[in-house]
N, C-alpha and C positions, 0 to 999 in steps of 0.2 A: 516577149522575154520577161521572165519574172525578176523582180527586184531582189537584190541581196545587199547586205550591209555588214560592216565590220566595226567592232569596238576597239579603240586604241586606248591604252592606259600608260601613263608616264609617271613614275615615282621620282620626285625631286627631293632636295634637302629639307624643304619646309612645307611641301604640299604634294598632292597627287592630282593629276589631270586626266580626264577621260573625254573621248569624242566618239560620236557615231558618224561614220562616213559611208557614202554610197560607193560600192565597189566598182560600179560601171564607170563613173566619171570622177571619183575622188572628192566629190562635194562634201564638205563638212555640214552635217545636218543638225548636230547638237553638240554642246561642249559644257563641261563643268569643272570647277576647281574646288578642292577641299584643302584648307590649311590645317596642318596638324595641330590640334589643341595643346598637346603636351609640349610640343616644340615651342609654341608661342609663349608658354609659361616657363620656358627654359628648364624644364625638368630633364633629368638624365644628361645634363650637360655640365661641364666644368670649364668655363672660359679660361681660367688661369692655367689649366693643363692642356688647353686646346683640344678638348674632347667634346665631341658633339654626337649624341646618339638619339635615335628615334625609338619610341616604344612600339612594339608590334601591333598594338591595338590601333595606333594612328594609321598604319597601312590598311588594316582590315576595315576600319570605319570609313576611311577615305575611299576605298574601293567600292564599298556598298553604297555610300552616299552619292558618289559621282555617277555610278552606273544607273542608280535609280533616278537621279536628277536628269540625266540625258534621256532616259526612257520617258519620263514625264513630259519633257520638252517635245518629244516626238509623239505624244499622245498614247504611249504604252502604259500599261498598269503593272 
């Protein structure tokens, strides 16, 4: 039986998380977390107005970084 894997991505308020899992048994093979740099700097937020926004680049950079990190942890290039 050939192996197959799935990548899961979860976007949260302050970070994005990714995992690689084995589809046969659900085992988590690699995981990575990327904290949004603009969120950490409190950019695009106004605490006094209770407004909290993320910059689109945080999502894109987080996706790229976590997927690559998971791949490296699994020995992929």
